Each structure stands twice: as C-alpha cells, then as structure tokens.
C-alpha positions, 0 to 999 in steps of 0.5 A: 463502507462495504468491502466484498471480494467478488463483483457478484457479491456487490448489489447496489440498489442506487445508481453509482459512480465507478472507477476501476484499477489496482490502486496498490498503495493508494498513493497521491494520484489515486487519492486525487481521483478518489476524492473527485469521485466522492465529491461527484457522488455527493453532488449527484447522490450516486453511490461510489464504488471502486473495483480493484483486484487481488492478486495484482494482474502483473503478478498473474500475467507476468508470473511474479513472486516475492515482495511486490505489494505496497498494501494488503487488500484489507489495507487498501480497502481501509485507505479507500474507505477513509477517502469516503468510498461507499463500496470496495470490490476486491475481485479475484484476478485469476485465469478465468477472470482474465478471459472475461470480455470487456462487454461482459464485464460492463454488463456485470457492472451495470447489473451489480452496481447500477453503474451510471458513470465510469471514471478511468485514466487516459491509458485505461483498458480492461477485459480480455487482451485489453480490448476495453479501451476508452473508445470501446467503453464510450461506444458501450456507454452509448449503447447501454446507458452509462457515461465514461469520463477520463481523469488525467493523472497527477504528475511530478516533474513530468512523471506520473505518480505510479505504484511502480515508481514507489516500489522502485524508490523503496527497493533503493531505500529512498523512502523520502521519495516514496513517502512524498508520492504516497502522501504518508509514511510507508508502513508494514504490519505484522505479528511480533514474533520471537527472534534470537533475542540478541537485542535484549542481550546488548541492551537494545531490545527489538520487536521482530515483525512477521511481515507478509511475505509479498509485502514490499519492504525498503532496502536493507538499512536503518530507518526512523519511524513510528510503531503503532500498537492498537491506539498507541504510537511510539518512536522507533528505529527499525533495522531491515536486513540480515544482521551481518555482524552476527552472520545472519542470512534471513532478511528481517524487520526489527524495530527498537521502540524508544522509551518502551519496555513491555512484552508485546509478543503475539501482538499486531504492530505497524511500523512506518519508515519515515526516513533512512538513517543509514545503510546496513553495516557489519561491525567488528565487534558487539561494542561497535554495534551498541555504540552505533545503535545508540547513535541511531536511536538519538538520530531517529529521535531527533528526526521524529521530534523535528518532523512531528512539531506542529 
C-alpha cells in the first residue's frame, strides 16, 4: 500500500475504484465498504484508492479543539492497508481545499487516479458547500466517463454505525459498545514518559503514556486491556484520570502491566481498552488504594484470560 498526503502526489497509471470519506476509526461500517471495494478491484483488475482527510472537516468547519480523533492519520492508513487498499491519500483539509468546487475535484480524481468508479454512501456530498451530491456526481460521470455507485451503510438496531456514536460511547466510558462497533479493542499509542513514580513507591509501577493531545480517550476510570511493545503483548490494567487520591489535576493514561518488570521509558507503547472495570475513585489512604489496585489487577487478569481463550 502507498500512502501520500496530497491528491496531487498520487499518480496511478491504471484505472481505479475510488471511495472518499474521513474513515476516522475505520469501524465496522467502513470495513464493510472497503472490503467490498477491494473485492471489486480484484474482480475488475482496477486499483483501489481511498481519499481521506486531515484535519477532520468537522474540526475545521466547526472550529473544534481537544480530543476528537479515533485514529491518527498514520493509524488510519495502516488499518485501510490491512483491508487490502492499494493507495491512501490523506488530503490536507484547509480553507483552500474547502473552497474546491466539486467538478474541479472530480477532474483531479480523474487525472491523478484514473478513476473509473466512485463509491459513496447514500448521504454523501463533496466540494464547496456540499454541492457534489450523488445526483451531481452521476451527471458528472455521464459527462466525464466514470460511474458513481451508492453503498448502503451497516446498521445496528436501526442505527448507522458512525464515528460520532463511537466517540460518544468512549466519552461515556462504554468501551464495550465502542469496541463492538469498531470490531476491535479501542487503543491509543504514545511514548512511555516519566511520571511522578507513585506507582513504584506503592508496589504497582505504571507506564505513563504521552498520548497525542487530539486523540479521544475513554472516560476516567480503570480498564482491562492489552499493552503492546513492539511484537510483545502483555495484560494491562490502565487508569485514565487525575489520580484524585493524590489531588492530581491533569488527566493521564497510566498502564500497570501484569507480570512485567522492565524499564521501558522512551519506548512507544499501544494500550487497548477492552473492558471498563470501574469508575475513578478517591481513596481515604494509600493502603485502600493499594488494596483496590490489587483487586483491579485480579479482575483485569480474570477478564483478559476469559476473553482470550480460543
């Protein structure tokens, strides 16, 4: 898979199938569409290309800040590649691109990607003021020699799977729901950095993760999950929160790796949130905290052993 950061950098010499969207999180609905795209590409001999965006158009148009993304652009491209896509374009979405007319964008897709078929959802629209509706695209296709196909979205209990719904579930701490819609455990990656080392002093050392400041993190609480270091995987109990027992203020992601005793400062680590064990709580003293961490570790281990059995 090739990943480029501007549509102008993508130069396919073979005809292609193209789909356009943000694809933040690459959830089950996205996966459904992409798998069909790849299968059709294999049938026709066409290349498959995904045009996606960063920053997220919502961030630009609604002037959002803070934690919003489910994946970094690189993680998103890796997940799309794992589904078999040939080319991912992470187009910069800025004020200049926002002003691009739909017909001009179609011309760029035809020139750079040799686009023959465009796959979109039923409510899709692109270009300046969302003028590029499905009807508009079909008219352009008749004029310029490509076909637009509409792919229905996957629904669960009548609700379309969406990145917005997944963000909401995470912010509420409902990682079970978020993970079901994602088709995997929600995870964040960051460098292991120096913390206040309180975990070491009470016998439960933690890895303090420097998570990208725009990456969504689950609600404050304690979670069972997996910690990945290179090709190794470890059980982990991860606390998201401010450490109220010690009057903390800054929200941190701190993972206690079970059966682990190594110095990993400076390494990149990925932590998944498979199941919420409890809410964050302030304890009256350190001994109560230690007892609770021991109980959390046992509950986390029991859960992970149970779900990882074949």
